[in-house]
Backbone bond lengths (Angstrom), bond angles and torsions (degrees), N, CA, C in turn:
res aa  C-N    CA-C-N  psi(-1)  N-CA   C-N-CA  omega(-1)  CA-C   N-CA-C  phi
1 X - - - 1.447 - - 1.525 108.69 -
2 X 1.307 115.07 137.54 1.456 120.82 -179.95 1.534 110.13 -97.62
3 X 1.304 116.33 139.48 1.459 122.84 178.40 1.531 110.29 -107.47
4 X 1.307 116.62 142.07 1.465 120.86 170.16 1.525 106.67 -76.23
5 X 1.320 116.68 140.00 1.465 121.28 -178.36 1.521 108.88 -115.91
6 X 1.331 115.23 125.03 1.463 122.02 177.83 1.520 108.98 -124.43
7 X 1.315 116.09 143.64 1.459 122.56 177.33 1.514 107.80 -109.63
8 X 1.340 117.38 129.97 1.464 118.73 173.61 1.528 106.65 -65.71
9 X 1.331 118.35 152.37 1.473 120.38 -175.90 1.533 113.87 -54.11
10 X 1.320 117.85 -39.89 1.464 120.25 -178.80 1.529 111.23 -64.41
11 X 1.334 117.45 -40.36 1.460 120.84 178.34 1.525 110.65 -67.51
12 X 1.328 116.84 -39.12 1.456 120.50 177.98 1.532 111.02 -63.87
13 X 1.337 117.28 -39.89 1.461 120.81 177.16 1.523 110.92 -63.98
14 X 1.342 117.25 -41.60 1.470 120.71 177.70 1.518 110.64 -63.66
15 X 1.345 116.51 -39.76 1.459 120.60 178.05 1.523 110.36 -60.45
16 X 1.313 117.11 -47.32 1.465 120.65 179.75 1.533 110.83 -60.61
17 X 1.328 117.21 -40.26 1.468 121.10 178.67 1.529 110.97 -65.56
18 X 1.329 117.38 -40.31 1.460 120.94 178.11 1.523 110.89 -62.87
19 X 1.326 116.45 -43.42 1.462 120.48 -179.71 1.522 110.19 -64.31
20 X 1.317 116.98 -44.17 1.465 121.44 -179.37 1.526 111.55 -62.40
21 X 1.326 117.25 -38.07 1.465 121.69 -176.78 1.525 113.39 -86.12
22 X 1.314 117.70 -9.44 1.467 120.75 -174.97 1.522 111.55 -68.46
23 X 1.342 117.22 134.89 1.463 119.76 177.24 1.539 111.35 -65.84
24 X 1.317 116.20 -30.25 1.466 121.24 177.36 1.521 107.64 -126.48
25 X 1.318 115.61 87.84 1.460 122.37 -173.86 1.535 112.14 -57.34
26 X 1.317 118.43 -44.03 1.466 121.12 -177.52 1.526 111.90 -64.42
27 X 1.330 117.01 -35.59 1.462 120.12 176.93 1.516 111.50 -63.80
28 X 1.313 116.67 -41.57 1.462 120.31 178.75 1.523 110.88 -67.69
29 X 1.313 116.60 -38.83 1.465 119.68 177.79 1.524 110.58 -62.46
30 X 1.314 118.56 -39.07 1.477 121.55 176.26 1.523 110.99 -61.65
31 X 1.328 116.81 -41.26 1.470 120.70 178.81 1.525 110.41 -63.45
32 X 1.319 117.16 -44.43 1.468 120.71 179.96 1.521 110.39 -64.68
33 X 1.313 117.91 -37.54 1.473 120.29 176.10 1.519 111.16 -63.73
34 X 1.329 117.66 -38.73 1.466 120.69 177.02 1.529 110.29 -64.45
35 X 1.325 116.94 -42.55 1.468 120.74 177.11 1.527 109.94 -60.32
36 X 1.335 117.05 -47.40 1.467 120.70 178.43 1.528 111.44 -58.57
37 X 1.327 116.46 -39.32 1.464 120.81 178.30 1.532 110.45 -58.29
38 X 1.339 116.84 -50.77 1.465 120.70 -178.55 1.525 111.79 -65.90
39 X 1.326 116.61 -37.92 1.459 119.37 179.29 1.525 111.01 -64.35
40 X 1.306 117.61 -37.92 1.463 121.27 -179.16 1.528 111.95 -77.91
41 X 1.322 117.53 -36.63 1.464 120.91 -172.31 1.535 114.57 -89.95
42 X 1.334 116.26 -42.66 1.467 118.62 -171.78 1.526 111.09 -153.28
43 X 1.330 118.17 60.81 1.463 120.16 -172.91 1.531 114.21 -64.45
44 X 1.314 118.25 -27.27 1.469 119.86 -178.55 1.524 112.64 -76.38
45 X 1.327 116.80 -12.96 1.461 120.63 175.67 1.519 112.23 -112.00
46 X 1.326 116.75 10.79 1.461 121.97 175.73 1.519 108.01 -104.31
47 X 1.300 116.32 122.36 1.463 120.26 178.44 1.514 112.26 77.57
48 X 1.321 114.28 -151.40 1.469 120.07 -176.42 1.523 109.96 -139.65
49 X 1.314 114.17 154.98 1.459 120.88 -179.09 1.529 110.60 -70.44
50 X 1.334 115.53 140.48 1.458 121.43 175.27 1.522 110.43 -110.13
51 X 1.317 117.84 -53.69 1.461 122.80 174.67 1.515 108.13 -165.15
52 X 1.330 115.62 146.21 1.467 121.12 -177.35 1.523 110.31 46.08
53 X 1.323 116.69 -120.35 1.462 121.69 -177.99 1.520 112.07 -101.42
54 X 1.324 117.16 10.21 1.468 121.87 -179.21 1.528 109.38 -90.44
55 X 1.335 114.78 135.29 1.456 120.98 -177.68 1.534 110.18 -130.36
56 X 1.322 115.44 161.35 1.454 123.36 175.83 1.522 107.63 -118.41
57 X 1.335 116.34 122.64 1.459 120.60 178.51 1.519 110.10 -120.08
58 X 1.330 115.77 145.55 1.464 120.56 -177.66 1.522 109.92 -134.79
59 X 1.319 115.00 131.62 1.460 123.17 163.65 1.518 103.39 -128.77
60 X 1.319 115.30 105.75 1.466 121.41 -171.06 1.506 112.67 -46.26
61 X 1.311 116.55 130.17 1.455 130.88 5.48 1.538 113.42 -100.23
62 X 1.321 117.14 13.91 1.459 120.89 -173.62 1.525 111.43 -97.13
63 X 1.326 115.44 136.83 1.465 122.39 175.02 1.526 108.43 -120.50
64 X 1.328 115.60 144.23 1.463 121.00 176.11 1.520 109.28 -131.27
65 X 1.313 114.65 142.73 1.458 122.31 173.01 1.523 105.50 -107.01
66 X 1.339 116.45 126.25 1.453 119.16 -174.25 1.525 111.41 -143.26
67 X 1.323 114.49 156.97 1.465 123.02 -179.64 1.521 108.06 -114.45
68 X 1.327 117.16 133.57 1.462 122.34 -179.55 1.525 108.89 -107.92
69 X 1.315 115.80 121.16 1.463 122.39 179.36 1.524 108.92 -109.81
70 X 1.356 115.60 146.27 1.464 120.33 -175.16 1.524 114.77 -88.10
71 X 1.310 117.14 -43.11 1.457 119.47 -169.72 1.514 111.98 -131.93
72 X 1.289 118.23 102.64 1.463 129.06 -2.30 1.527 110.90 -76.13
73 X 1.338 117.13 159.24 1.464 120.22 -178.35 1.531 110.78 -61.86
74 X 1.319 114.77 109.70 1.458 121.18 -173.26 1.525 110.36 -141.56
75 X 1.317 115.55 145.11 1.461 121.98 172.33 1.520 106.79 -120.83
76 X 1.323 115.76 132.30 1.458 121.13 177.15 1.526 107.62 -116.30
77 X 1.323 116.08 117.37 1.459 121.11 177.99 1.524 107.63 -81.61
78 X 1.326 115.29 119.35 1.460 122.05 -175.30 1.528 113.23 -93.85
79 X 1.347 116.17 -32.29 1.463 119.84 -176.50 1.525 108.74 -158.47
80 X 1.316 115.18 155.32 1.468 122.48 176.88 1.521 107.32 -145.00
81 X 1.326 116.35 144.67 1.462 120.15 176.40 1.524 110.20 -161.17
82 X 1.318 114.30 162.22 1.452 122.46 172.44 1.532 105.40 -88.40
83 X 1.334 116.92 103.47 1.467 118.96 -173.78 1.507 113.01 -73.08
84 X 1.311 118.28 -14.18 1.460 119.98 176.68 1.521 112.13 -79.66
85 X 1.340 116.33 -14.97 1.465 120.36 179.72 1.519 112.99 -113.33
86 X 1.302 117.85 -5.63 1.465 120.68 -178.21 1.521 109.16 -77.91
87 X 1.338 117.93 134.57 1.476 119.63 -178.89 1.514 111.88 -67.01
């Protein structure tokens, strides 16, 4: 089953800032595309459960916090960060 993937505005702004600041922009874009792939294709097996339907997924060095909804099948990206640089 395929899920629609939506980014809350704050997460989308953080994503744009990460891409702009990345030393290798294309590499980061590939990582984000891989994350989007997993979120759309198999979000319940991507990452690990945090609470309720919220999960944490990582494709080094990027981490995303996301919520998986059943009806309709939807993923909402709540936050994104570079976990190797986060204090």
